[in-house]
C-alpha positions as CSV (number, residue, x, y, z in Angstrom):
1,M,112.8,172.7,-86.1
2,T,116.2,171.1,-85.1
3,D,118.8,171.0,-87.8
4,A,119.1,167.3,-87.7
5,P,116.8,164.2,-87.3
6,L,116.7,162.6,-83.8
7,C,118.6,159.6,-85.0
8,A,121.7,161.8,-85.8
9,R,121.4,163.8,-82.7
10,Y,121.6,160.8,-80.2
11,D,124.1,157.9,-80.5
12,V,121.6,155.1,-79.1
13,A,117.9,154.6,-79.0
14,L,116.9,152.7,-75.7
15,L,113.7,151.3,-77.2
16,D,110.9,149.7,-75.2
17,L,109.2,146.7,-77.2
18,D,105.5,146.3,-76.4
19,G,103.6,149.4,-77.8
20,V,106.7,150.8,-79.4
21,V,108.0,148.2,-81.7
22,Y,105.0,145.5,-81.7
23,I,101.7,144.9,-80.1
24,G,101.0,141.4,-78.9
25,G,103.8,140.1,-81.3
26,T,102.5,141.9,-84.3
27,P,104.9,144.5,-85.7
28,I,103.5,148.1,-85.5
29,P,103.1,149.5,-89.0
30,G,106.3,151.3,-90.2
31,A,108.1,150.4,-87.2
32,P,110.7,148.0,-88.7
33,A,111.2,150.2,-91.7
34,A,111.9,153.2,-89.4
35,L,114.3,151.1,-87.3
36,R,116.1,149.7,-90.2
37,Q,116.5,153.4,-91.7
38,A,117.7,154.8,-88.2
39,R,120.5,152.2,-87.9
40,Q,121.7,152.7,-91.3
41,R,121.9,156.5,-90.6
42,G,124.2,155.6,-87.7
43,M,122.0,155.3,-84.8
44,R,122.6,152.3,-82.6
45,L,119.4,150.4,-81.3
46,A,119.1,148.7,-78.1
47,Y,115.8,147.1,-77.0
48,V,115.2,147.4,-73.2
49,T,112.5,145.5,-71.7
50,N,111.3,145.0,-68.2
51,N,109.9,141.5,-69.6
52,A,112.2,139.0,-67.4
53,S,111.2,135.7,-69.0
54,R,112.7,135.6,-72.2
55,T,116.5,135.3,-73.1
56,P,118.1,138.2,-75.1
57,A,118.7,135.6,-77.9
58,A,114.6,134.6,-77.8
59,V,113.8,138.4,-78.1
60,A,116.2,139.1,-80.9
61,D,114.8,135.9,-82.8
62,L,111.2,137.3,-82.5
63,L,112.3,141.0,-83.6
64,T,114.4,139.5,-86.5
65,A,111.3,137.3,-87.7
66,M,109.4,140.8,-87.8
67,E,112.2,142.2,-89.9
68,V,113.6,144.4,-87.1
69,P,117.3,144.5,-87.1
70,A,118.4,142.9,-83.6
71,A,121.0,140.5,-82.3
72,P,121.0,139.0,-78.9
73,A,123.5,141.9,-77.8
74,D,121.2,144.6,-78.7
75,V,118.5,143.1,-76.0
76,V,118.6,144.2,-72.5
77,T,116.3,142.7,-70.1
78,S,115.3,143.4,-66.4
79,A,116.7,139.9,-65.7
80,Q,120.2,141.1,-66.6
81,A,119.6,144.3,-64.6
82,A,118.6,142.2,-61.4
83,A,121.5,139.9,-62.0
84,R,124.0,143.0,-61.9
85,L,122.4,144.6,-59.1
86,L,122.8,141.0,-57.2
87,S,126.6,140.8,-58.2
88,D,127.1,144.3,-56.9
89,K,126.1,143.2,-53.6
90,L,127.1,139.8,-53.3
91,P,130.6,138.0,-53.8
92,P,131.2,135.8,-56.5
93,G,129.8,132.4,-56.3
94,A,127.1,133.5,-53.8
95,R,123.6,131.3,-53.9
96,V,120.7,133.2,-55.2
97,L,117.1,131.6,-54.9
98,V,115.8,132.3,-58.3
99,I,111.8,132.5,-58.7
100,G,110.8,132.8,-62.3
101,A,111.7,131.6,-66.0
102,P,114.8,129.9,-67.2
103,A,115.8,133.3,-68.6
104,L,116.5,134.6,-65.1
105,R,118.3,131.6,-63.8
106,L,120.9,132.2,-67.1
107,A,121.2,135.9,-66.2
108,V,122.1,135.1,-62.8
109,R,124.4,132.4,-63.6
110,E,126.2,134.8,-66.3
111,R,126.9,137.4,-63.4
112,G,129.0,134.5,-61.6
113,L,126.2,133.7,-59.0
114,I,124.8,130.2,-58.4
115,P,121.0,129.9,-58.9
116,V,119.2,127.8,-56.4
117,S,115.8,126.7,-55.6
118,T,115.2,126.0,-51.8
119,A,115.7,128.1,-48.9
120,A,117.6,125.1,-47.5
121,E,120.4,125.9,-49.7
122,Q,120.7,129.0,-47.5
123,P,120.8,131.5,-50.3
124,A,122.2,135.1,-49.9
125,A,119.2,136.5,-51.9
126,V,115.9,135.8,-53.6
127,V,115.4,137.3,-57.1
128,Q,111.7,137.0,-58.3
129,G,110.7,137.7,-62.1
130,Y,107.4,136.5,-63.9
131,G,107.4,133.1,-65.5
132,P,104.2,131.2,-66.6
133,G,105.2,128.2,-64.5
134,I,105.7,130.0,-61.2
135,G,103.9,128.1,-58.2
136,Y,103.3,128.1,-54.6
137,G,106.2,126.0,-53.8
138,S,108.8,128.3,-55.1
139,I,107.3,131.5,-53.7
140,A,107.0,129.7,-50.2
141,E,110.9,128.9,-50.5
142,G,111.5,132.6,-51.2
143,G,109.5,133.7,-48.5
144,L,111.5,131.5,-46.1
145,A,114.8,132.5,-47.4
146,V,113.8,136.3,-47.1
147,R,112.5,135.9,-43.6
148,A,115.8,134.2,-42.9
149,G,117.5,137.3,-44.1
150,A,118.2,137.1,-47.8
151,I,118.3,140.0,-50.0
152,F,115.0,140.3,-52.1
153,V,115.1,141.6,-55.4
154,G,112.5,141.9,-58.1
155,T,113.1,141.9,-61.9
156,N,110.1,144.6,-62.1
157,A,107.0,145.8,-60.6
158,D,104.6,145.9,-63.4
159,S,101.3,145.1,-61.7
160,T,99.8,143.7,-64.8
161,L,100.9,142.2,-68.0
162,P,98.9,141.6,-71.4
163,G,97.7,138.1,-72.4
164,P,95.8,136.5,-75.0
165,R,92.6,136.5,-72.7
166,G,93.2,140.1,-71.3
167,I,95.1,141.5,-68.5
168,Q,96.8,139.2,-66.3
169,P,98.6,139.8,-62.9
170,G,102.2,140.8,-63.5
171,N,105.4,140.3,-61.4
172,G,104.4,143.4,-59.2
173,S,101.3,141.7,-58.2
174,L,103.3,138.3,-57.5
175,L,106.0,140.3,-55.4
176,Q,103.5,141.3,-53.0
177,V,103.0,137.8,-51.9
178,I,106.6,137.5,-50.2
179,A,106.5,141.1,-49.4
180,H,103.5,140.7,-47.5
181,A,104.3,137.8,-45.6
182,T,107.8,139.1,-44.5
183,G,107.2,142.6,-44.3
184,T,110.2,143.2,-46.6
185,T,110.0,145.4,-49.5
186,P,111.8,144.2,-52.9
187,I,114.5,146.3,-54.6
188,I,113.5,146.9,-58.0
189,A,115.6,146.4,-61.2
190,G,113.2,147.3,-64.0
191,K,111.8,150.6,-65.2
192,P,111.2,153.2,-63.8
193,E,113.9,152.3,-61.5
194,L,117.5,153.0,-62.4
195,P,119.2,149.5,-62.5
196,L,117.7,148.8,-66.1
197,H,118.9,152.0,-67.6
198,R,122.2,151.8,-66.0
199,E,122.4,148.1,-67.4
200,S,121.6,149.6,-70.9
201,V,124.0,152.2,-70.8
202,I,127.0,149.8,-69.7
203,R,126.0,147.3,-72.4
204,T,125.7,149.9,-75.2
205,G,128.4,152.3,-74.2
206,A,125.9,155.3,-75.0
207,E,127.1,158.5,-74.3
208,N,124.0,160.5,-75.5
209,P,121.1,158.1,-75.5
210,L,117.5,158.6,-76.4
211,V,114.8,156.7,-74.3
212,V,112.2,155.7,-76.5
213,G,108.7,154.5,-75.1
214,D,104.9,154.4,-74.8
215,R,104.5,154.5,-71.1
216,L,104.5,157.6,-69.2
217,D,104.8,156.1,-65.9
218,T,107.6,153.5,-66.6
219,D,109.6,154.7,-69.6
220,I,109.5,158.3,-69.5
221,E,109.7,158.4,-65.9
222,A,112.8,156.2,-66.1
223,A,114.6,158.6,-68.4
224,H,113.6,161.5,-66.1
225,R,115.5,159.8,-63.2
226,A,118.3,159.1,-65.3
227,G,118.6,162.8,-66.5
228,T,118.3,161.2,-70.1
229,D,115.9,162.7,-73.0
230,S,113.1,160.8,-74.1
231,L,110.7,160.3,-77.0
232,L,106.9,159.3,-76.2
233,V,105.3,157.4,-79.2
234,L,101.7,157.2,-79.2
235,T,101.4,153.6,-80.5
236,G,100.8,152.1,-77.1
237,V,99.6,152.8,-73.8
238,S,99.8,156.5,-73.3
239,R,97.3,158.9,-74.8
240,P,97.3,162.7,-75.8
241,A,95.1,163.3,-72.8
242,D,97.9,161.7,-70.5
243,V,100.6,163.7,-72.0
244,V,98.8,166.8,-71.3
245,L,97.9,166.2,-67.7
246,A,101.2,164.6,-66.9
247,P,103.1,165.4,-63.9
248,P,106.8,166.7,-64.4
249,Q,108.3,163.4,-63.8
250,H,106.2,161.8,-66.7
251,R,106.8,164.6,-69.3
252,P,108.9,163.4,-72.4
253,T,111.3,165.6,-74.2
254,Y,109.6,164.7,-77.7
255,I,106.3,163.4,-78.4
256,A,105.4,161.6,-81.6
257,E,103.0,159.4,-83.4
258,A,105.5,156.7,-84.4
259,L,108.9,155.7,-84.8
260,G,109.1,157.3,-88.0
261,A,109.9,160.7,-85.9
262,L,113.5,159.2,-85.4
263,L,114.2,160.2,-89.1
264,R,113.0,163.4,-89.1
265,P,114.2,166.9,-87.6
266,Y,111.8,167.7,-84.7
267,P,109.6,170.8,-85.1
268,Q,110.2,173.6,-82.7
269,V,107.8,174.8,-80.1
270,A,108.0,178.3,-79.9
271,R,106.4,180.9,-77.3
272,R,103.9,183.2,-79.3
273,D,101.3,185.7,-78.5
274,G,101.2,184.6,-74.7
275,G,101.1,180.9,-75.6
276,F,102.9,178.1,-77.4
277,A,103.0,177.5,-81.2
278,C,104.1,174.4,-83.2
279,G,103.3,173.9,-87.1
280,G,100.1,175.6,-87.9
281,W,98.7,175.6,-84.1
282,T,98.9,177.9,-80.9
283,A,97.7,176.8,-77.5
284,A,97.4,178.6,-74.3
285,R,96.1,178.6,-70.9
286,T,92.9,180.7,-70.5
287,G,92.0,182.8,-67.6
288,T,89.4,180.2,-66.3
289,G,92.2,177.4,-66.3
290,R,91.1,175.7,-69.5
291,L,93.5,174.9,-72.4
292,A,92.7,176.7,-75.7
293,L,93.9,175.5,-79.1
294,R,93.4,177.2,-82.4
295,G,94.9,176.6,-85.9
296,A,95.1,173.8,-88.3
297,G,97.6,171.2,-89.6
298,A,99.0,167.9,-88.2
299,G,97.3,167.0,-85.1
300,I,100.7,165.9,-83.5
301,D,101.9,169.4,-84.0
302,G,98.8,170.5,-82.1
303,L,99.4,168.1,-79.2
304,R,103.1,169.5,-79.0
305,A,102.0,172.9,-78.7
306,L,99.1,171.9,-76.1
307,A,101.5,170.1,-74.1
308,A,103.9,172.9,-73.9
309,A,101.0,175.3,-72.6
310,A,99.8,172.8,-70.1
311,W,103.4,172.4,-68.7
312,S,103.9,176.2,-68.7
313,S,102.4,176.6,-65.1
314,D,102.3,175.0,-61.9
315,E,98.4,175.5,-61.5
316,P,96.6,172.2,-61.5
317,L,94.8,170.9,-64.5
318,A,91.9,168.9,-64.4
319,A,91.0,166.4,-67.2
320,H,87.9,168.9,-68.2
321,H,90.2,171.6,-68.7
322,A,91.7,170.0,-71.8
323,D,88.4,168.5,-73.3
324,A,87.7,171.1,-75.8
325,A,91.2,171.4,-77.0
326,L,91.7,167.5,-77.4
327,A,88.4,167.6,-79.5
328,E,90.3,170.0,-81.8
329,L,92.9,167.4,-82.3
330,K,90.6,164.5,-82.8
331,A,89.1,166.5,-85.4
332,A,92.5,167.0,-87.1
333,G,92.9,163.2,-87.1
334,L,95.0,162.5,-84.0
335,R,93.9,159.1,-82.2
336,I,92.9,160.3,-78.8
């Protein structure tokens, strides 16, 4: 076990929102209190989101209403990352055709660029982010501008997003209209690409950040690309089976059930008897390629041992190789 809680080992937590702090606008039980305590103990908090449709002030208001400590300066969006990416490539005052919500136009303007709406205004770049009011006309204008030579940037490439009636097409799906029509691949600012992480570090001044997320393929991969430690919480998308079978670029530094893990020392996972031990559990790969797990205690400790065993070899694992071990964790009370 480390001698200090995670909130004392890292100066800033770069927190994803949906699936980490809240789900569908409802705070995850215990998350607001854990974040308040982490901040009281000296950890700074930044809320890093691929969502480009809300301004930082709107996100901060939403979080404050949930009793989560947040100010607009604590929120970093893919719209801001995309705007900085453009300002690094374009001279001040350059025109940028904006497809998306007003929050994206605001982010572009804040970087000294001029938002426009038509290809006739000869924009130097097109930036596209999700907005509920996007129509064919704005996408067509973007396509004309890209075909004429404008730089093409997407705030994020999320193929879907959750909605009140289910899973809906996300910005990544909408980007494909212009990409397909012009043969131009957009430059992506959001996770898992590096511009959003860079924006977060610049805005927070983080020296030793911890990326906290619920998705292996965005949050955790972004941390890997940046060379930053990461904490996966099991309150959102990725499940224990995903963790065990994760490829190297999707493997978190730490695994926890929820944000309360920020407040506690992280238990050590140690090699023992040809396997890996954590808490009261020991896990190992068998001669048949399966994962074996034995012991008792908190299911999350079993998952930590199981993940270490799974990741200890380059030999490929299939889902059925972990079935029996995951069943043990389910019996121990871990949500599978």
